[in-house]
Structures are given as structure tokens and as C-alpha cells.
C-alpha positions as CSV (number, residue, x, y, z in Angstrom):
1,M,136.0,23.0,-30.2
2,C,136.2,26.7,-31.0
3,L,139.6,28.2,-30.9
4,G,141.6,31.0,-32.4
5,V,143.8,30.0,-35.3
6,P,146.9,32.0,-36.4
7,G,147.3,33.1,-40.0
8,R,149.1,35.6,-42.2
9,V,147.3,38.6,-43.5
10,I,147.5,38.7,-47.3
11,E,144.9,41.4,-48.2
12,I,143.1,44.2,-46.5
13,V,140.2,46.2,-48.0
14,P,137.4,48.2,-46.5
15,N,133.9,46.8,-46.9
16,A,130.9,48.9,-48.0
17,L,130.7,50.3,-44.4
18,G,134.4,51.1,-44.3
19,V,135.2,48.3,-41.9
20,P,138.6,46.7,-42.7
21,T,138.2,43.1,-44.0
22,G,140.4,40.9,-46.1
23,K,142.0,37.6,-46.5
24,V,144.2,35.6,-44.2
25,D,146.3,32.6,-45.2
26,F,146.2,29.6,-42.8
27,A,149.1,27.5,-44.2
28,G,147.6,27.5,-47.7
29,V,143.9,27.8,-46.8
30,V,142.7,31.3,-47.4
31,K,139.6,32.7,-45.6
32,E,137.8,36.0,-45.5
33,V,138.3,37.8,-42.1
34,C,137.0,41.0,-40.5
35,F,139.8,43.2,-39.0
36,A,137.4,45.5,-36.9
37,Y,139.2,44.4,-33.7
38,T,142.7,44.8,-35.2
39,P,142.5,47.8,-37.5
40,E,146.2,48.5,-37.2
41,V,147.2,45.2,-38.8
42,Q,149.2,45.3,-42.0
43,V,149.6,42.9,-44.9
44,G,152.2,40.3,-44.0
45,E,151.6,40.4,-40.3
46,Y,150.0,37.6,-38.3
47,V,146.7,37.5,-36.5
48,V,144.7,35.1,-34.4
49,V,141.2,34.5,-36.0
50,H,138.1,33.4,-34.1
51,V,134.6,33.2,-35.6
52,G,135.8,35.1,-38.7
53,F,137.3,38.0,-36.7
54,A,141.0,38.8,-36.2
55,I,141.0,39.1,-32.4
56,S,144.7,39.9,-31.9
57,Q,148.0,40.3,-33.6
58,I,150.9,38.0,-32.9
59,D,154.5,37.8,-34.1
60,E,155.5,35.3,-36.8
61,E,157.4,32.9,-34.5
62,E,154.4,32.6,-32.1
63,A,152.1,32.0,-35.0
64,K,154.3,29.2,-36.3
65,Q,154.5,27.6,-32.8
66,V,150.7,27.7,-32.3
67,F,150.0,26.4,-35.8
68,A,152.5,23.5,-35.3
69,Y,150.8,22.7,-32.0
70,L,147.3,22.7,-33.6
71,E,148.6,20.4,-36.3
72,E,149.9,18.0,-33.7
73,L,146.5,17.9,-32.0
74,G,144.7,17.3,-35.3
75,E,142.7,20.5,-34.8
76,L,143.2,21.7,-38.3
77,A,141.4,18.9,-40.2
78,E,138.2,21.0,-40.8
79,L,140.3,23.9,-41.9
80,E,142.3,21.8,-44.4
81,A,139.2,20.0,-45.6
82,G,137.4,23.3,-46.2
83,G,135.0,22.4,-43.4
84,P,132.6,24.8,-41.8
85,D,135.1,27.7,-41.5
86,A,137.1,26.1,-38.8
87,A,139.4,29.1,-38.7
88,E,136.4,31.2,-38.0
89,G,135.0,29.1,-35.2
């Protein structure tokens, strides 16, 4: 199942084309993410990531609730196992 996964932005840097990219922490699993759709996001804020793109910003409380729900459903196994970029799709 493809879904958006919440995570905390830990780094933002422009790529060679000037597009903001960086790293997002998903409860200890760090993935590279493109911030082209959320250029206003800042380090320490939370985003929902789908297929390697941050598609929206959310507040910390909502991110924690969604992450807890995904853990309950067992939808984070691939992410935790370092699977095929589950946070990205």
C-alpha cells in the first residue's frame, strides 16, 4: 500500500538545480526527500512524505498521532527494515 508517512525535517539543502532537498527522520529511520512541493518548510518541522516528496506540512501532534496509528497497523515494517523506501512509496 502506498501512503504518506509523517517525519521530522532534519536537513534542507538545494540540489544542483536549486530544488530544496534534504533529510527527514521517520522515528529513527532517515531518508532523502524532495521539498519542491513544500518549499516553505523549515528544519524541525513535520511533513508528510509520499514517493520521496514532502507533499504537505503537519504539526507535531498530528504527526505523532499518524505515526502511532501506522505502527498499530503494522504499516511501518518496510520502513524500519530499510525496505524499498516505504516512506517514499
